[in-house]
C-alpha positions as CSV (number, residue, x, y, z in Angstrom):
1,M,78.3,99.9,-16.6
2,A,75.6,101.4,-14.4
3,Y,71.9,101.9,-14.9
4,W,70.0,105.2,-14.3
5,L,66.4,106.4,-14.3
6,F,65.8,109.7,-16.2
7,K,62.4,111.2,-15.7
8,T,60.7,113.4,-18.2
9,E,57.2,114.8,-18.9
10,P,56.3,113.6,-22.4
11,D,54.7,116.9,-23.4
12,T,58.2,118.5,-22.8
13,F,60.4,115.7,-24.1
14,S,59.2,112.2,-24.9
15,I,60.8,108.9,-25.9
16,D,59.3,109.5,-29.4
17,T,61.3,112.8,-29.6
18,L,64.5,111.0,-28.5
19,K,63.8,108.2,-31.1
20,Q,63.3,110.8,-33.8
21,Q,66.5,112.7,-32.9
22,Q,68.5,109.5,-32.2
23,V,70.9,111.4,-29.9
24,S,69.8,114.3,-27.7
25,C,71.2,116.1,-24.7
26,W,69.6,115.5,-21.3
27,E,69.4,119.2,-20.4
28,G,67.6,121.5,-18.1
29,V,68.3,119.4,-15.0
30,R,68.1,121.9,-12.1
31,N,68.2,119.6,-9.1
32,Y,71.5,119.5,-7.2
33,Q,71.5,115.8,-6.4
34,A,70.6,114.9,-10.0
35,R,73.2,117.4,-11.3
36,N,75.9,115.8,-9.1
37,M,75.1,112.3,-10.4
38,L,75.1,113.5,-14.1
39,R,78.4,115.3,-13.6
40,D,80.2,112.8,-11.3
41,Q,78.8,109.3,-11.7
42,V,77.0,108.8,-15.1
43,K,79.5,107.5,-17.6
44,V,79.7,106.7,-21.3
45,G,78.1,103.4,-21.9
46,D,75.8,103.5,-18.9
47,E,72.2,102.6,-19.7
48,V,69.3,104.9,-18.9
49,L,65.6,103.9,-18.3
50,I,63.5,106.7,-19.7
51,Y,60.5,107.3,-17.4
52,H,57.5,109.3,-18.4
53,S,55.7,111.1,-15.6
54,S,52.8,113.6,-15.3
55,C,50.9,111.9,-18.0
56,K,48.1,109.4,-18.5
57,E,50.3,106.3,-18.5
58,V,53.4,106.8,-16.3
59,G,56.3,104.4,-16.4
60,V,59.4,103.3,-18.2
61,V,59.0,103.9,-21.9
62,G,62.4,103.1,-23.3
63,I,66.1,102.6,-22.9
64,A,68.9,104.8,-23.9
65,T,72.7,104.8,-23.5
66,V,75.1,107.6,-22.5
67,V,77.3,108.6,-25.5
68,K,79.4,111.4,-23.9
69,E,80.5,112.5,-20.5
70,A,78.7,115.5,-18.9
71,Y,79.6,119.0,-19.8
72,P,78.2,122.5,-19.0
73,D,74.5,122.9,-20.0
74,H,74.5,125.8,-22.5
75,F,71.0,126.8,-21.5
76,Q,72.3,128.1,-18.1
77,F,74.1,130.9,-20.1
78,D,71.1,131.9,-22.2
79,P,69.0,134.7,-20.6
80,D,66.1,133.8,-22.9
81,S,66.0,130.1,-21.7
82,P,63.8,128.9,-18.9
83,Y,66.9,127.2,-17.6
84,F,69.0,130.4,-17.4
85,D,71.1,130.7,-14.3
86,P,72.2,134.3,-13.6
87,K,75.1,132.9,-11.4
88,S,76.6,131.2,-14.5
89,D,79.3,133.0,-16.4
90,P,78.9,132.9,-20.2
91,A,82.3,134.5,-20.9
92,T,84.2,131.7,-19.2
93,R,81.5,129.0,-19.7
94,V,81.7,128.2,-16.0
95,G,78.4,127.3,-14.5
96,S,76.7,125.0,-12.0
97,W,74.7,122.8,-14.4
98,S,75.6,119.9,-16.6
99,T,74.1,118.0,-19.5
100,L,75.1,114.9,-21.4
101,P,74.0,113.3,-24.6
102,I,72.1,110.0,-24.7
103,S,71.1,107.8,-27.6
104,V,67.9,105.7,-27.8
105,I,68.4,101.9,-27.7
106,C,64.7,100.9,-27.8
107,V,61.2,102.0,-27.1
108,A,59.6,99.9,-24.3
109,C,57.1,98.0,-26.5
110,H,59.9,97.0,-28.8
111,C,62.6,96.0,-26.3
112,S,63.9,92.5,-26.3
113,G,65.3,90.5,-23.5
């Protein structure tokens, strides 16, 4: 098992949103190095530290676990999405970007151990 740090702005997607949804896809990643790690290195069972940035209190706010291997991010095929990539092919579902689902384990103030 490996450990990863996933950064998010809480006004876009917060640990509270993940807690409410229980499982959510980590989508919209548009950095090549991060994409390569999601696609090639992050595995089912790996744990993820959820890090809030661009907010009043930055830092790790919770822990999640990866529940499925990476697969193509569907937003890259949607022309109405801010994550649309015109180089992606919706007909073949071939694209450059990946997503993977994570599940919340705990919120930082409630973590034990």
